[in-house]
N, C-alpha and C positions, 0 to 999 in steps of 0.2 A: 736554699743552700744545697749544693750538691754534696752527697755523701761519698766518702771514699769507698770504692767497691772492695769487697773482700772475697777471697776464695775460701769457701767453707769446706772443711773435711767432714764428709758424712759420717765417719766413724766417731769422731771426737767432738765436733762442733755442734752439739745438740743437747737438748734438755731431755732427760729420761724420767724425771719425777718432779711433781709440783705438789707442794704442801701449803696449807693456809694456817696463819696464826690464830688459834682459837681464842686468844685474849682480845683480839681487836676485830675479828671477823666472826660475827655471832648470828646464828639463826637456828631455830628449832623447827622451822617450816620445811617439811620434806620436799616440797616443790622447789624451794630456793636452793636447798642442798643439792637436789638433782641438777639444777641449772649449773651450779658450780662444777659438778662432776663432769657434765658434758663439755664445758669450756676447758677443763683441765685435760680431759681425754683428747679433745681435738688438738690442743697445743702439744701434748706429749707425742701424739701419733705422727705429727709431721712438723718439723721445725729445723731451722738453721740458726745457731746461737753461739756466741763466743764472748766472754768478758774480756774487754780490752786491757792491755797493760798489766797482765798477770802471767806468771810463769806456769801456773797449774794448767794441766791438760784435762779435757773432758773425757767422757760426757759429764753433764752437770745435773744437780738437783736445784730447783728454784723454790725458795720459801718466800711467801708473800704475806706481808702484814700492812696495817694501816696505822700511821701515827699522825694524829692531828689531820692536816690537809695533805699528807704525803702517802703515796704508796711506796713501801720499802721492798725493793727487789733484791733479795739476799741469795746470792749464788753459793752453793755448797757442793762438797764432794758427795756423790750419790750413795756411797757405802758408809763412810765414817761421819758424814754430815759436818766435817770440818769446814769452817767458813773460808771462802775464796775471795769474794768481792760483794759489797753491798752498796746500793745506790738509792737515794731518796728521790722520788719523782713527784713533783708538785702536781696536784690534781687541778689547780686553778686554770691552766691553759686548756684543759680537757672538759671543763664544765658544760659548755654549749654542746660539744660533741656527744658527751654522755647523755645529756637531756634529749638530744635529737635521736640518739641510738634507740632509746626506749620508745620514743614517739613513733619512729619509723618501724620498729619491730612490732609494735601493737597494730599499726596500720597494715603491715604485711600479713599478720595472722588473721586480721579481719578480712583482708582482701581474698585470702585463700578460701574463706568460707562463703563469700557472697559476690565477689567481683568476677569480671570477665578476664580471660587470659591476657588481654592487652593491658588492663588495669593492674593485674598482678605483676606483669613484666615491668611496668612503669615504677611501681613501688619497689620492686627488687633492684632496679637500676639505681634508685635513690639510695637504697640500703648499701649497695656495693660502693657507690660513690662516697658515702659517709665513711665506710670502713677504710677506703683508700686514703682519704684525707686524714683520718685519725692515725692510721698506720705510718704515714709519712711524718706526721708531727711527733709520734712516739720515737721513731728512728732518729729524727733530728735532735730531740731533747736528750736522747741517750747516746748520741754520737761520741765516739771515743771513750765510752763507758761500757755499754753493752751493745754488741753488734749483732744484727739479725737481718734476715731478708724481709721483704714486704709481707709475704704471707704469714710469717711468724709474728710480725708486728700486728697484723690484723687479728690473729688468734689471741695474742696477749691483750690487745685492747678489749676484745670480747670478754676475757676473764676479768679484767679490771671493772668493766661495766657490771658483770655478774656479782662481784663481791662488794663493791664500794657502797651500795645503798644500805648494806647491813653492817656497816662499820660501827663499832662501839666508839662513841665520841667522849667517853670518860677520860679526862686528863688525870692520870695517876698522880701527878705532882700536886694537883690541887684538890683531889678527891678526899672526902672524909670516910670513904668506905673502908672497912677492915681489909687488911692485906695478909695473904697467906702464901707461904712457900712450902712445897713438898719437894724433898730431895731423896734420891736413891742413887744407886751405883752409876747407871748409864742413861737415865731419863728415857728408857725404852719401854718399861713395863709398869713398875709399881707407882712411881711418882706421877706419870702422865695419866694413869687410870684414876688416881686419887684426885688430881686436879680437874679432870673431865667430869667426875661425879660431883665435885663441889660446884662447878659451873651449872650443872644440870639442876641440882637441888636449890641453889641460891642465885638464880639469874639476876644480874643487876644489883646484888646485895653484897657482893664480895669482889675483890680483885685477887685473882688466884694465879700463881706462877708455879712452874715445876722446873727442876734442873737436875743434872747428874754430876757426880764427882768427875766423871770423864764422859766423853761422847760415845753414844751407842748408835744403833740403827733401828729403823722401824721393825715392828714385830707383827707378823701376820695373825698370830693367835690373839693378840690384843685387839686387832681390828675385828676379828670374828666374835669374840665374847662380848665386846662392847656394843657391837651392832645388835646383839640380842636384847640389849636394854635401851635401844634407840639412840645410841651415841656413835657418831662417825669419827673414828680415830685414824682414818686413812690420811687425814690432813696434818697429822702431828709430825713435827720435826724435833729430834732430840737436841737439847741445849745443855751446856755446862754452866756451872756457877759463874765462871769467868764472863759469860755473856749477859749476866743480869745487870740491868741499868740501876735498879734500886738496891739500897743497902739496909733499909729499915723495913721490917715486917712485924705485924702484930702477933703473928703466930708462925713459927717454923716447925715443920714436922719432918723428922728423918725416918726413913723406912728401911734402912740397911745399916750394918755396922760401920762400913767405910764412910757412909754419908754422915753418920753421927760424929765420927772423928774429924771429917773434913769441915763440917759446919763449926765445930768447936775451934778449929784453927782459923776459920775465916774471919771472925770478928764482926758478924752482922749485928746491927742494932735490932733487938728482938723484944717484943712485949712478953712472949712466952716461947719456950723451946720444949718440944715433946718428942720422944722416941717411940715409934710404933714398929717394933720389929716384925717384918713381914717376910715369909719364905719366898724365895725366888723360883717361880714356876718354870723358868728356862732350864733349871737343873733337874727337873723331873724326867725320869726315864720310863719308857714303856710305849704303848701304842698311841695313836693320835687321840683316842678318846680319853686315855689316862692323862695326857698332857692338857687337853682342853678342860678336864675336870679340875686340874690344879689352877688353871687360869680363872675358872669360874669361882672357885673357892676364894681366891685372892680378891676378885671383883666384889663378891658378896660380903666378905669381911670388911673391905674398905668402904663399901656402901653404908654399912651400919655405923662404923666409926666416924666417917666423914659427916654423915647426917647428924649424929648425936653431938659431936664436938663443935661443929661449925654453927649449929643452931644456937648453942650457948654464946659463941662469939658474936653472931649477928644480933642476938637479943641484947647483949651487954652494950654493943655499939649503938643500937637503937635507943637504949635507955640513956646513954650518955648524950646523944643528940637531943633527946627530949629535955634533959636537964639544962643543956646549953640554951635551948630555945626559951625555957621558962625563966632563965636567970635575968634579973633586972640589968638594965644598961645604965 
């Protein structure tokens, strides 16, 4: 099927930031995270991209998540992270191509080590051919939804290949895992730090979300201090409570006064509601080291509280599961 050609504006029709959903794309392996970062860098470095049928103008941020058998491509404003357009892309038509991508990639790396230039060129041609086929399929599947040129589609396919093997396949609607929600003012600093620490301490034992009363933007100091404890926060996209799919949580923790008020008005179904008042380090004045110190203090305080409180939640959930298994039928 021939695609309708588009004239892309190099100033506005482009992606300037890519983030990954830490709830559905999970890995603690630094090599895997490095592969994601390379794929993201290549895509952001050079692309032509435009969401169809929207009034909003770019440039754009792209937030990627995986839900069941779908890659969700969520286009947002790069400063406010306000949603612009979101599309679900089924992975089923790409399964063979993703499998072949890894097979040819491994063959290429092996050829570089041991093969002749002729053999390396042959494998590289197969690799380029696969990328072109996948890129054309991607553009066809997203036609009249998300418009991009062939090279952008190639880079987006590489990113999809890099992240999809590490997708969390937990279906939250059917899971018995405890669910936790952290809420602060803008989901930029306090609540995402708390959620990231919870995922680090209890991998696969909790479903953790974070949200803001209103939408904020990424914070470079958060990236820096969380990198110090081995957590990559550069993939975080701020979300508001309006974007939450779930309405029931076993534990909701508010971290700011306005979050406490907003959650009270929201009407969530909650097993427990707790308020942990945390100072906002963005309000600290002084030199860079003074500001970083405030962020580290927040991180370390949350580290202690998250570990202690959620250990209780996980333990009680485990005891409940054991009782269920022991009950006669």
